[in-house]
C-alpha positions as CSV (number, residue, x, y, z in Angstrom):
1,M,-29.5,-8.5,0.0
2,A,-26.1,-7.8,1.4
3,T,-23.4,-6.5,-0.8
4,F,-19.6,-6.7,-0.6
5,Q,-16.8,-5.0,-2.5
6,N,-13.3,-6.2,-2.6
7,Y,-10.4,-4.7,-4.7
8,T,-7.0,-6.3,-4.9
9,V,-3.7,-4.9,-6.1
10,I,-0.2,-6.2,-6.2
11,G,2.7,-3.8,-6.6
12,N,5.6,-2.0,-4.9
13,L,5.5,0.8,-2.4
14,G,6.5,4.1,-3.9
15,R,7.5,5.7,-0.6
16,D,8.0,4.7,3.0
17,P,4.7,4.3,4.9
18,R,3.5,7.3,7.0
19,T,1.8,6.8,10.3
20,G,-0.7,8.9,12.3
21,T,-3.8,9.0,14.5
22,T,-7.3,10.0,13.4
23,K,-9.4,12.5,15.3
24,S,-11.1,9.6,16.9
25,D,-7.8,8.1,18.1
26,K,-7.6,5.3,15.5
27,E,-4.0,4.5,14.4
28,Y,-3.4,4.4,10.7
29,T,-0.6,3.8,8.2
30,S,-0.8,5.1,4.7
31,F,1.3,4.2,1.7
32,S,1.1,4.2,-2.1
33,V,1.5,1.2,-4.4
34,A,2.6,1.3,-8.0
35,V,0.6,-1.2,-10.1
36,E,1.4,-2.2,-13.6
37,P,-1.7,-1.3,-15.6
38,A,-3.2,-3.7,-18.2
39,F,-3.3,-0.8,-20.7
40,G,-1.7,2.6,-20.9
41,D,1.7,4.1,-20.0
42,G,3.4,4.2,-16.6
43,P,2.3,2.8,-13.3
44,L,-1.2,3.2,-11.8
45,W,-0.7,4.6,-8.2
46,V,-3.1,3.4,-5.6
47,N,-3.2,4.9,-2.1
48,V,-3.7,2.4,0.8
49,M,-4.9,3.1,4.3
50,A,-4.5,0.5,7.0
51,Y,-5.9,0.9,10.5
52,N,-5.3,-0.3,14.1
53,G,-3.3,-3.6,14.3
54,L,-2.8,-3.9,10.6
55,A,-1.5,-0.3,10.6
56,Q,1.1,-1.2,13.2
57,V,2.4,-4.2,11.3
58,C,2.6,-2.3,8.0
59,A,4.5,0.5,9.6
60,Q,6.9,-1.9,11.2
61,Y,7.7,-4.1,8.2
62,L,7.1,-2.1,5.0
63,R,9.5,0.2,3.3
64,K,9.8,1.9,-0.1
65,G,10.1,-0.8,-2.8
66,S,8.4,-3.5,-0.7
67,K,6.2,-5.8,-2.8
68,V,2.7,-6.2,-1.4
69,H,-0.7,-7.8,-2.1
70,V,-3.5,-5.5,-0.8
71,S,-7.1,-6.4,-0.5
72,G,-9.9,-4.1,0.7
73,A,-12.7,-1.6,0.0
74,L,-12.3,1.1,-2.5
75,L,-13.2,4.6,-1.3
76,L,-15.2,6.8,-3.7
77,P,-12.6,7.9,-6.3
78,K,-11.8,11.6,-6.3
79,V,-11.1,13.4,-9.5
80,Y,-8.9,16.5,-9.4
81,Q,-6.9,18.6,-11.8
82,P,-3.6,20.1,-10.8
83,E,-3.1,23.7,-12.0
84,G,-2.0,23.5,-15.6
85,G,-2.2,19.7,-15.7
86,E,-4.4,16.9,-16.8
87,A,-7.3,15.6,-14.8
88,R,-6.3,12.8,-12.4
89,V,-8.1,10.2,-10.3
90,D,-7.2,9.6,-6.7
91,L,-7.8,5.9,-5.8
92,T,-7.7,4.8,-2.2
93,I,-8.2,1.3,-0.8
94,V,-9.0,0.8,2.9
95,A,-7.0,-2.4,3.5
96,R,-8.6,-5.5,5.1
97,E,-5.6,-7.6,4.3
98,V,-2.0,-6.8,3.4
99,T,0.3,-9.7,2.4
100,F,4.1,-9.0,2.3
101,L,5.6,-10.5,-0.8
102,S,9.2,-9.2,-0.2
103,A,11.7,-10.6,2.3
104,K,12.0,-8.8,5.7
105,P,14.1,-5.7,5.5
106,E,17.8,-6.1,6.5
107,G,18.5,-5.2,10.1
108,D,15.2,-6.5,11.5
109,A,15.7,-8.3,14.7
110,G,15.4,-12.0,14.0
111,A,15.1,-11.5,10.3
112,D,15.8,-14.6,8.3
113,S,16.4,-13.9,4.6
114,G,15.9,-17.6,3.9
115,G,18.4,-17.5,1.0
116,D,21.4,-16.0,-0.6
117,S,22.5,-12.8,1.1
118,D,23.4,-11.3,-2.4
119,T,19.7,-11.4,-3.5
120,P,18.4,-7.8,-3.8
121,F,14.9,-8.8,-2.7
């Protein structure tokens, strides 16, 4: 029997995306998404890795603060403890799909805000 895992998060980027190339020449873009947890304090941070064409689109259009819907496979969580700190869990989703929920960044060629120019998002 085949199995399938799919994890979905909606949130805002905590930093501008970073791009690079793997040792096997795959292009990637990584970014972190702040997700409002159902329980607990503060945001839950989820790392996202996008590859190939999806990586290019994410690098081109996403910026710190962009709201996104990410769907993909969860990598095995890593537990670590910073020196003198509490144990933390590193969650990473390998994106299959990224939906941009914010308007295009200002200054994009051909960007159409589709509304009032005073709207901050």
